[in-house]
N, CA, C and O of each residue as an XYZ file, in Angstrom:
680
protein
N      51.119     40.017     30.973
C      50.533     39.818     29.760
C      50.316     41.018     28.866
O      49.781     42.074     29.204
N      50.757     40.741     27.800
C      50.822     42.022     26.860
C      49.437     41.956     26.088
O      48.797     40.905     26.106
N      48.983     43.040     25.430
C      47.838     43.097     24.546
C      47.989     41.999     23.376
O      47.065     41.242     23.078
N      49.019     41.990     22.857
C      49.130     41.285     21.590
C      48.933     39.785     22.181
O      48.106     39.128     21.549
N      49.442     39.237     23.094
C      49.133     37.842     23.635
C      47.643     37.523     24.037
O      47.147     36.406     23.895
N      46.951     38.655     24.573
C      45.484     38.525     24.859
C      44.615     38.561     23.665
O      43.585     37.887     23.665
N      44.914     39.234     22.726
C      44.253     39.096     21.235
C      44.578     38.300     20.637
O      43.760     37.990     19.770
N      45.811     37.517     20.662
C      46.220     36.218     20.020
C      45.109     35.188     20.727
O      44.163     34.673     20.131
N      45.423     35.021     22.036
C      44.477     34.051     22.632
C      42.966     34.136     22.568
O      42.232     33.167     22.762
N      42.546     35.373     22.279
C      41.252     35.593     22.090
C      40.749     35.200     20.410
O      39.588     34.893     20.140
N      41.648     35.265     19.581
C      41.307     34.977     18.153
C      41.568     33.331     18.074
O      40.781     32.690     17.378
N      42.552     32.681     18.703
C      42.404     31.334     18.942
C      41.489     30.713     19.325
O      41.114     29.741     18.669
N      40.849     31.082     20.503
C      39.772     30.697     21.295
C      38.575     30.772     20.152
O      38.074     29.717     19.763
N      38.136     32.025     19.633
C      37.217     32.111     18.914
C      37.105     31.348     17.329
O      36.093     31.032     16.703
N      38.422     31.210     17.000
C      38.614     30.298     15.921
C      38.197     28.746     16.507
O      37.394     28.007     15.939
N      38.639     28.546     17.276
C      38.407     27.060     17.672
C      36.845     26.854     18.196
O      36.274     25.763     18.185
N      36.384     27.830     18.559
C      34.995     27.808     18.864
C      34.109     27.742     17.562
O      33.203     26.921     17.421
N      34.447     28.658     16.659
C      33.877     28.579     15.286
C      34.033     27.167     14.666
O      33.049     26.581     14.214
N      35.171     26.670     14.648
C      35.407     25.260     13.954
C      34.733     24.309     14.833
O      34.122     23.388     14.291
N      34.747     24.378     15.938
C      34.034     23.379     16.884
C      32.408     23.570     16.629
O      31.700     22.563     16.631
N      31.926     24.654     16.448
C      30.746     24.902     16.324
C      30.205     24.465     14.728
O      29.063     24.075     14.483
N      31.078     24.593     13.927
C      30.826     24.102     12.523
C      30.810     22.517     12.504
O      29.950     21.821     11.964
N      31.891     22.097     13.177
C      31.853     20.457     13.050
C      30.765     19.904     13.966
O      30.559     18.729     13.662
N      30.085     20.261     14.851
C      28.855     20.089     15.502
C      27.771     20.057     14.669
O      27.015     19.086     14.655
N      27.599     21.119     13.899
C      26.691     21.523     13.052
C      26.666     20.379     11.897
O      25.674     19.693     11.652
N      27.659     20.301     11.364
C      27.945     19.260     10.289
C      27.611     17.939     10.660
O      27.090     17.182      9.841
N      27.893     17.545     11.967
C      27.688     16.212     12.571
C      26.166     16.023     12.540
O      25.665     15.060     11.959
N      25.505     16.867     13.113
C      24.104     16.760     13.267
C      23.138     16.746     11.937
O      22.042     16.211     11.767
N      23.977     17.555     11.033
C      23.213     17.584      9.680
C      23.200     16.347      9.094
O      22.178     15.867      8.605
N      24.485     15.682      9.111
C      24.702     14.340      8.669
C      23.482     13.274      9.517
O      22.669     12.614      8.869
N      23.525     13.260     10.698
C      22.748     12.387     11.394
C      21.314     12.739     11.025
O      20.546     11.792     10.861
N      20.896     13.862     10.887
C      19.387     14.188     10.426
C      19.327     13.745      9.172
O      18.388     12.998      8.897
N      20.268     14.081      8.160
C      20.123     13.203      6.788
C      19.882     11.774      6.739
O      19.159     11.264      5.883
N      20.539     11.056      7.740
C      20.682      9.782      7.657
C      19.347      9.222      8.461
O      18.801      8.171      8.127
N      18.960      9.910      9.378
C      17.525      9.369      9.988
C      16.530      9.680      8.994
O      15.672      8.801      8.917
N      16.360     10.712      8.161
C      15.412     11.084      7.240
C      15.521      9.837      6.306
O      14.583      9.065      6.107
N      16.686      9.727      5.788
C      16.721      8.475      4.605
C      16.327      7.124      5.287
O      15.721      6.311      4.589
N      16.566      6.861      6.372
C      16.090      5.722      6.918
C      14.720      5.805      7.158
O      14.080      4.760      7.038
N      14.169      6.763      7.452
C      12.560      6.844      7.672
C      11.809      6.709      6.343
O      10.763      6.061      6.305
N      12.312      7.300      5.252
C      11.959      7.349      3.714
C      12.097      5.934      3.274
O      11.276      5.490      2.473
N      13.299      5.004      3.836
C      13.261      3.785      3.399
C      12.171      2.940      4.056
O      11.468      2.159      3.415
N      12.073      3.137      5.353
C      11.053      2.456      5.995
C       9.625      2.629      5.384
O       8.878      1.674      5.170
N       9.297      4.001      5.110
C       8.056      4.187      4.514
C       7.869      3.326      3.309
O       6.930      2.538      3.190
N       8.919      3.536      2.313
C       8.846      2.678      1.238
C       8.587      1.286      1.124
O       7.855      0.667      0.351
N       9.472      0.846      2.219
C       9.197     -0.582      2.453
C       7.839     -0.976      2.751
O       7.283     -1.914      2.180
N       7.318     -0.279      3.623
C       5.880     -0.174      4.224
C       4.671     -0.446      3.055
O       3.906     -1.399      2.909
N       4.837      0.784      2.309
C       4.191      0.783      1.108
C       4.467     -0.487      0.053
O       3.491     -0.842     -0.608
N       5.537     -1.087     -0.119
C       5.818     -2.053     -0.860
C       4.992     -3.182     -0.106
O       4.087     -3.664     -0.788
N       5.140     -3.694      1.187
C       4.441     -4.328      1.816
C       2.847     -4.337      1.429
O       2.234     -5.304      0.977
N       2.356     -3.129      1.693
C       0.969     -2.985      1.218
C       0.881     -3.583     -0.049
O       0.089     -4.522     -0.124
N       1.463     -3.290     -1.005
C       1.314     -3.485     -2.347
C       1.325     -5.072     -2.439
O       0.552     -5.546     -3.272
N       1.991     -5.836     -1.798
C       2.194     -7.190     -1.774
C       0.755     -7.783     -1.188
O       0.226     -8.739     -1.756
N       0.201     -7.213     -0.117
C      -0.903     -7.665      0.618
C      -2.127     -7.629     -0.418
O      -2.955     -8.521     -0.603
N      -2.049     -6.521     -0.978
C      -3.161     -6.272     -1.907
C      -3.049     -7.010     -3.235
O      -4.023     -7.398     -3.881
N      -1.656     -7.184     -3.616
C      -1.593     -8.113     -4.981
C      -2.269     -9.454     -4.646
O      -2.976    -10.021     -5.480
N      -2.006    -10.046     -3.195
C      -2.403    -11.293     -3.125
C      -4.068    -11.380     -3.224
O      -4.718    -12.261     -3.786
N      -4.501    -10.360     -2.605
C      -6.137    -10.339     -2.867
C      -6.566    -10.033     -4.099
O      -7.614    -10.548     -4.488
N      -5.926     -9.247     -4.845
C      -6.292     -9.177     -6.481
C      -6.008    -10.486     -7.046
O      -6.765    -10.825     -7.955
N      -5.152    -11.243     -6.736
C      -4.782    -12.400     -7.481
C      -5.750    -13.574     -7.368
O      -5.958    -14.408     -8.249
N      -6.400    -13.516     -5.976
C      -7.387    -14.469     -5.725
C      -8.850    -14.092     -6.460
O      -9.587    -14.899     -7.027
N      -9.046    -12.832     -6.319
C     -10.012    -12.338     -7.074
C     -10.272    -12.333     -8.470
O     -11.390    -12.391     -8.983
N      -8.978    -12.249     -9.163
C      -9.048    -12.369    -10.552
C      -9.341    -13.635    -10.975
O     -10.080    -13.793    -11.947
N      -8.727    -14.831    -10.210
C      -9.083    -16.262    -10.411
C     -10.648    -16.411    -10.333
O     -11.325    -16.969    -11.197
N     -11.092    -15.882     -9.271
C     -12.439    -16.179     -8.849
C     -13.396    -15.411     -9.929
O     -14.446    -15.974    -10.237
N     -13.157    -14.464    -10.368
C     -13.960    -13.759    -11.357
C     -13.753    -14.157    -12.567
O     -14.681    -14.042    -13.367
N     -12.677    -14.639    -12.934
C     -12.545    -15.439    -14.513
C     -13.222    -16.767    -14.382
O     -13.680    -17.261    -15.412
N     -13.345    -17.409    -13.250
C     -13.919    -18.749    -13.244
C     -15.299    -18.423    -13.266
O     -16.021    -19.120    -13.978
N     -15.837    -17.423    -12.570
C     -17.342    -17.176    -12.454
C     -17.618    -16.819    -14.097
O     -18.492    -17.479    -14.658
N     -16.858    -15.746    -14.902
C     -17.123    -15.509    -15.992
C     -17.186    -16.598    -16.965
O     -17.874    -16.517    -17.982
N     -16.384    -17.748    -16.626
C     -16.218    -18.889    -17.707
C     -17.456    -19.942    -17.405
O     -17.765    -20.751    -18.279
N     -18.056    -19.911    -16.320
C     -19.252    -20.763    -16.031
C     -20.617    -19.926    -16.293
O     -21.651    -20.457    -16.697
N     -20.492    -18.670    -16.034
C     -21.718    -18.153    -16.463
C     -22.902    -17.986    -15.545
O     -22.607    -18.231    -14.375
N     -24.014    -17.679    -15.721
C     -24.966    -17.383    -14.674
C     -25.956    -18.497    -14.406
O     -26.840    -18.400    -13.555
N     -25.745    -19.691    -15.265
C     -26.523    -20.853    -14.874
C     -25.660    -21.864    -14.415
O     -24.591    -21.991    -15.012
N     -25.992    -22.829    -13.187
C     -25.364    -23.670    -12.615
C     -25.215    -24.990    -13.093
O     -24.465    -25.850    -12.630
N     -26.178    -25.112    -14.295
C     -26.160    -26.286    -14.987
C     -24.975    -26.379    -16.090
O     -24.730    -27.412    -16.714
N     -24.386    -25.351    -16.220
C     -23.305    -25.327    -17.103
C     -21.856    -25.616    -16.286
O     -20.751    -25.570    -16.827
N     -22.066    -25.878    -15.077
C     -20.990    -26.001    -14.112
C     -20.514    -27.507    -14.043
O     -21.336    -28.376    -13.754
N     -19.225    -27.817    -14.299
C     -18.763    -29.148    -14.092
C     -18.396    -29.446    -12.661
O     -17.996    -28.526    -11.947
N     -18.510    -30.697    -12.188
C     -17.879    -30.899    -10.947
C     -16.583    -30.125    -10.415
O     -16.418    -29.561     -9.333
N     -15.782    -30.258    -11.416
C     -14.434    -29.697    -11.130
C     -14.603    -28.322    -11.054
O     -13.836    -27.739    -10.289
N     -15.546    -27.562    -11.751
C     -15.693    -26.136    -11.682
C     -16.228    -25.833    -10.342
O     -15.691    -24.968     -9.649
N     -17.180    -26.447     -9.970
C     -17.934    -26.385     -8.749
C     -16.966    -26.451     -7.482
O     -16.990    -25.618     -6.577
N     -16.193    -27.450     -7.532
C     -14.960    -27.536     -6.483
C     -14.249    -26.379     -6.446
O     -14.192    -25.763     -5.382
N     -13.600    -25.902     -7.584
C     -12.708    -24.918     -7.946
C     -13.344    -23.609     -7.489
O     -12.650    -22.782     -6.898
N     -14.675    -23.378     -7.746
C     -15.456    -22.188     -7.204
C     -15.525    -22.190     -5.772
O     -15.206    -21.131     -5.231
N     -15.877    -23.159     -5.027
C     -15.835    -23.110     -3.631
C     -14.830    -22.844     -3.009
O     -14.813    -22.094     -2.033
N     -13.784    -23.462     -3.521
C     -12.391    -23.323     -3.059
C     -11.671    -21.705     -3.175
O     -10.825    -21.222     -2.422
N     -12.272    -21.124     -4.289
C     -11.758    -19.838     -4.630
C     -12.514    -18.850     -3.835
O     -11.973    -17.770     -3.600
N     -13.618    -19.076     -3.426
C     -14.657    -18.382     -2.622
C     -14.162    -18.411     -1.320
O     -13.889    -17.346     -0.767
N     -13.993    -19.568     -0.701
C     -13.051    -19.651      0.579
C     -11.712    -19.023      0.530
O     -11.363    -18.464      1.570
N     -10.946    -19.004     -0.406
C      -9.692    -18.364     -0.395
C      -9.902    -16.974     -0.220
O      -9.294    -16.338      0.641
N     -10.840    -16.400     -1.091
C     -11.230    -14.906     -1.203
C     -11.615    -14.567      0.259
O     -11.172    -13.528      0.748
N     -12.383    -15.355      0.955
C     -12.949    -14.858      2.388
C     -11.681    -14.936      3.173
O     -11.473    -14.075      4.028
N     -10.837    -15.865      2.968
C      -9.438    -15.918      4.025
C      -8.659    -14.931      3.826
O      -8.125    -14.340      4.765
N      -8.426    -14.509      2.191
C      -7.388    -13.694      2.042
C      -7.728    -12.063      2.275
O      -6.933    -11.161      2.010
N      -8.867    -11.905      2.742
C      -9.250    -10.642      3.360
C      -8.308    -10.366      4.464
O      -8.099     -9.157      4.571
N      -7.847    -10.895      5.086
C      -7.099    -10.862      6.389
C      -5.797    -10.096      5.834
O      -5.192     -9.378      6.631
N      -5.376    -10.197      4.633
C      -4.367     -9.359      3.963
C      -4.634     -8.007      3.977
O      -3.821     -7.167      4.363
N      -6.091     -7.689      3.445
C      -6.562     -6.605      3.592
C      -6.412     -5.792      4.811
O      -5.970     -4.645      4.870
N      -6.803     -6.477      5.704
C      -6.868     -5.926      7.022
C      -5.252     -5.456      7.552
O      -5.060     -4.485      8.283
N      -4.300     -6.238      7.092
C      -2.873     -6.065      7.536
C      -2.500     -4.772      6.633
O      -1.761     -3.893      7.075
N      -2.959     -4.730      5.578
C      -2.604     -3.446      4.749
C      -3.117     -2.181      5.063
O      -2.513     -1.118      4.922
N      -4.412     -2.355      5.553
C      -5.218     -1.076      6.195
C      -4.243     -0.763      7.621
O      -3.803      0.357      7.882
N      -4.067     -1.691      8.263
C      -3.342     -1.317      9.424
C      -1.830     -0.695      9.124
O      -1.418      0.169      9.898
N      -1.293     -0.971      8.408
C      -0.145     -0.616      7.815
C      -0.212      0.812      7.363
O       0.579      1.646      7.803
N      -1.113      1.097      6.522
C      -1.633      2.555      5.876
C      -1.912      3.308      7.066
O      -1.274      4.352      7.199
N      -2.675      3.013      7.893
C      -3.215      3.790      9.042
C      -1.907      4.182      9.966
O      -1.943      5.290     10.499
N      -0.765      3.353     10.188
C       0.115      3.779     10.817
C       1.112      4.666     10.132
O       1.862      5.419     10.754
N       1.092      4.554      8.883
C       1.986      5.749      8.105
C       0.960      6.988      7.988
O       1.375      8.020      7.462
N      -0.401      6.917      8.473
C      -1.051      8.251      8.476
C      -1.734      8.251      7.094
O      -2.157      9.326      6.668
N      -1.870      7.168      6.385
C      -2.338      7.499      4.776
C      -4.045      7.084      4.891
O      -4.458      6.006      4.464
N      -4.800      7.946      5.428
C      -6.012      7.810      5.501
C      -6.739      7.860      4.294
O      -7.790      7.221      4.242
N      -6.327      8.570      3.218
C      -6.781      8.620      2.021
C      -6.603      7.326      1.185
O      -7.521      6.889      0.490
N      -5.435      6.751      1.273
C      -5.085      5.505      0.663
C      -5.709      4.247      1.332
O      -5.954      3.209      0.718
N      -5.940      4.449      2.649
C      -6.611      3.265      3.344
C      -8.231      3.399      2.907
O      -8.934      2.389      2.863
N      -8.718      4.623      2.613
C     -10.028      4.765      2.135
C     -10.203      4.190      0.629
O     -11.221      3.620      0.236
N      -9.184      4.403     -0.053
C      -9.240      3.940     -1.628
C      -9.437      2.309     -1.442
O     -10.296      1.590     -1.953
N      -8.177      1.899     -0.389
C      -8.397      0.419     -0.287
C      -9.583     -0.217      0.107
O     -10.045     -1.233     -0.413
N     -10.085      0.444      1.088
C     -11.498      0.067      1.561
C     -12.677      0.068      0.456
O     -13.507     -0.837      0.535
N     -12.787      0.943     -0.474
C     -13.614      0.852     -1.549
C     -13.365     -0.019     -2.532
O     -14.274     -0.633     -3.091
N     -12.039     -0.162     -2.851
C     -11.691     -1.331     -3.726
C     -12.136     -2.593     -3.196
O     -13.068     -3.105     -3.817
N     -11.674     -3.246     -2.154
C     -12.042     -4.450     -1.503
C     -13.383     -4.460     -1.378
O     -13.801     -5.602     -1.570
N     -14.350     -3.593     -1.109
C     -15.730     -3.376     -0.666
C     -16.420     -3.789     -1.855
O     -17.438     -4.478     -1.794
N     -15.855     -3.354     -3.057
C     -16.512     -3.363     -4.349
C     -16.015     -5.053     -4.907
O     -16.673     -5.625     -5.776
N     -14.982     -5.595     -4.366
C     -14.500     -6.818     -4.621
C     -15.693     -7.881     -3.929
O     -16.059     -8.913     -4.492
N     -16.137     -7.476     -2.796
C     -16.667     -8.315     -1.851
C     -18.147     -8.355     -2.532
O     -18.764     -9.417     -2.623
N     -18.618     -7.234     -2.957
C     -20.130     -6.998     -3.585
C     -20.207     -8.027     -4.743
O     -21.158     -8.749     -5.043
N     -18.861     -7.918     -5.383
C     -18.862     -8.926     -6.734
C     -19.044    -10.334     -6.346
O     -19.758    -11.149     -6.930
N     -18.235    -10.560     -5.171
C     -18.188    -12.075     -4.693
C     -19.612    -12.476     -4.323
O     -20.063    -13.529     -4.773
N     -20.449    -11.587     -3.416
C     -21.799    -11.711     -3.128
C     -22.880    -11.952     -4.240
O     -23.641    -12.912     -4.359
N     -22.726    -10.624     -5.167
C     -23.872    -10.904     -6.255
C     -23.484    -11.595     -7.418
O     -24.417    -11.773     -8.201
N     -22.240    -12.100     -7.820
C     -21.981    -12.696     -8.728
C     -21.421    -14.100     -8.478
O     -20.248    -14.234     -8.129
N     -22.205    -15.107     -8.645
C     -22.185    -16.175     -8.344
C     -23.047    -17.332     -9.108
O     -24.277    -17.364     -9.066
N     -22.413    -18.078     -9.663
C     -23.368    -18.712    -10.700
C     -24.613    -19.416    -10.250
O     -24.475    -20.424     -9.556
N     -26.058    -18.910    -10.634
C     -27.215    -19.319     -9.908
C     -27.760    -18.091     -9.080
O     -28.948    -18.046     -8.759
N     -26.933    -17.172     -8.767
C     -27.358    -16.028     -8.150
C     -27.709    -14.801     -8.914
O     -28.556    -14.028     -8.466
N     -27.128    -14.588     -9.999
C     -27.282    -13.459    -11.051
C     -27.924    -14.022    -12.382
O     -27.704    -15.184    -12.722
N     -28.561    -13.345    -12.979
C     -29.147    -13.729    -14.167
C     -28.554    -12.810    -15.492
O     -28.658    -13.232    -16.644
N     -28.071    -11.813    -15.241
C     -27.741    -11.016    -16.340
C     -26.136    -10.805    -16.241
O     -25.688    -10.317    -15.203
N     -25.379    -11.114    -17.157
C     -24.050    -11.095    -17.358
C     -23.471     -9.842    -17.604
O     -22.249     -9.730    -17.508
N     -24.235     -8.800    -17.935
C     -23.815     -7.416    -18.117
C     -23.946     -6.788    -16.632
O     -23.227     -5.846    -16.300
N     -24.637     -7.199    -15.996
C     -24.575     -6.611    -14.479
C     -23.058     -7.006    -13.979
O     -22.300     -6.210    -13.426
N     -22.762     -8.344    -14.268
C     -21.587     -8.919    -13.715
C     -20.362     -8.069    -14.103
O     -19.522     -7.550    -13.368
N     -20.480     -8.059    -15.530
C     -19.756     -7.130    -16.243
C     -19.330     -5.754    -15.749
O     -18.192     -5.286    -15.757
N     -20.566     -5.141    -15.276
C     -20.595     -3.826    -14.804
C     -19.830     -3.623    -13.533
O     -19.087     -2.656    -13.364
N     -20.051     -4.640    -12.572
C     -19.639     -4.681    -11.268
C     -18.215     -5.048    -11.515
O     -17.418     -4.435    -10.805
N     -17.725     -5.879    -12.329
C     -16.231     -6.280    -12.640
C     -15.423     -4.944    -13.095
O     -14.277     -4.712    -12.709
N     -16.194     -4.058    -14.000
C     -15.569     -2.900    -14.563
C     -15.370     -1.946    -13.190
O     -14.298     -1.361    -13.036
N     -16.396     -1.822    -12.249
C     -16.236     -0.987    -10.901
C     -15.109     -1.369    -10.263
O     -14.302     -0.597     -9.744
N     -15.038     -2.571    -10.293
C     -13.850     -3.149     -9.408
C     -12.603     -2.732    -10.064
O     -11.675     -2.398     -9.327
N     -12.420     -2.697    -11.507
C     -11.319     -2.518    -11.777
C     -10.968     -0.985    -11.767
O      -9.778     -0.671    -11.791
N     -11.866     -0.090    -11.735
C     -11.718      1.260    -11.528
C     -11.292      1.481    -10.339
O     -10.340      2.236    -10.142
N     -12.060      0.729     -9.167
C     -11.181      1.133     -7.963
C      -9.860      0.491     -7.587
O      -9.270      0.839     -6.565
N      -9.424     -0.374     -8.341
C      -8.237     -0.925     -8.330
C      -7.243      0.062     -8.786
O      -6.228      0.349     -8.150
N      -7.659      0.680    -10.172
C      -6.805      1.607    -10.468
C      -6.606      2.995     -9.797
O      -5.567      3.646     -9.906
N      -7.656      3.370     -9.121
C      -7.707      4.567     -8.133
C      -6.656      4.206     -7.005
O      -5.773      5.011     -6.708
N      -6.768      3.040     -6.417
C      -5.941      2.635     -5.549
C      -4.465      2.647     -5.813
O      -3.694      3.271     -5.083
N      -4.114      2.030     -6.747
C      -2.751      1.941     -7.332
C      -2.337      3.259     -7.779
O      -1.136      3.483     -7.630
N      -3.056      4.211     -8.305
C      -2.579      5.529     -8.769
C      -2.362      6.289     -7.402
O      -1.398      7.050     -7.315
N      -3.320      6.095     -6.199
C      -2.819      6.875     -4.955
C      -1.473      6.433     -4.401
O      -0.612      7.220     -4.006
N      -1.335      4.755     -4.405
C      -0.366      4.331     -3.908
C       1.079      4.698     -4.635
O       2.090      4.889     -3.960
N       1.071      4.773     -6.002
C       2.175      5.074     -6.723
C       2.511      6.526     -6.331
O       3.672      6.749     -5.988
N       1.624      7.536     -6.346
C       1.752      8.963     -5.825
C       2.428      8.955     -4.464
O       3.484      9.576     -4.340
N       1.996      8.417     -3.613
C       2.766      8.145     -2.112
C       4.171      7.530     -2.248
O       5.149      7.955     -1.632
N       4.189      6.482     -3.117
C       5.524      5.887     -3.218
C       6.541      6.726     -3.893
O       7.740      6.559     -3.667
N       6.051      7.724     -4.808
C       7.100      8.403     -5.344
C       7.232      9.746     -4.522
O       8.097     10.572     -4.813
N       6.494      9.900     -3.660
C       6.372     11.391     -2.686
C       7.694     11.000     -2.049
O       8.091      9.877     -1.736
N       8.418     12.447     -1.903
C       9.496     12.475     -0.826
C       8.772     12.980      0.358
O       7.838     13.781      0.316
N       9.358     12.364      1.583
C       8.752     12.680      2.814
C       9.324     13.980      3.376
O       8.915     14.420      4.450
């Protein structure tokens, strides 16, 4: 074997190794990008599910607070239909809090403690409204309005944080 053949074989071997290494690197890079995209899509999907769960709770709360505002603080203004609707909505509100527990568990699964805390504050304020603002239990409509406004602020804070997390690239 002469030197030219050895050098030619070495160059061919090194070139093959370089191309093989580049192909492996490119393949691994593509797989990593696909994995990151799947993870990001999964995260966004879970955040959307959280928004749906909280939306259900917010919807029932809105119906409840509207009815309570319509009735006012005195029970004698309440029609039998309103009384039944209020009882139904109050029960629905308690039952729909299961959605909150599901949303919280999903947030904790994602490691979103700040967002979970914002949700907890929001729903706690809703529960406070339900407890304190019920025809016959409260006398001052301004107090009810104040708590309702605090619920709206907690809702806004929660959705602001959720929106930030939704737009964030992992």
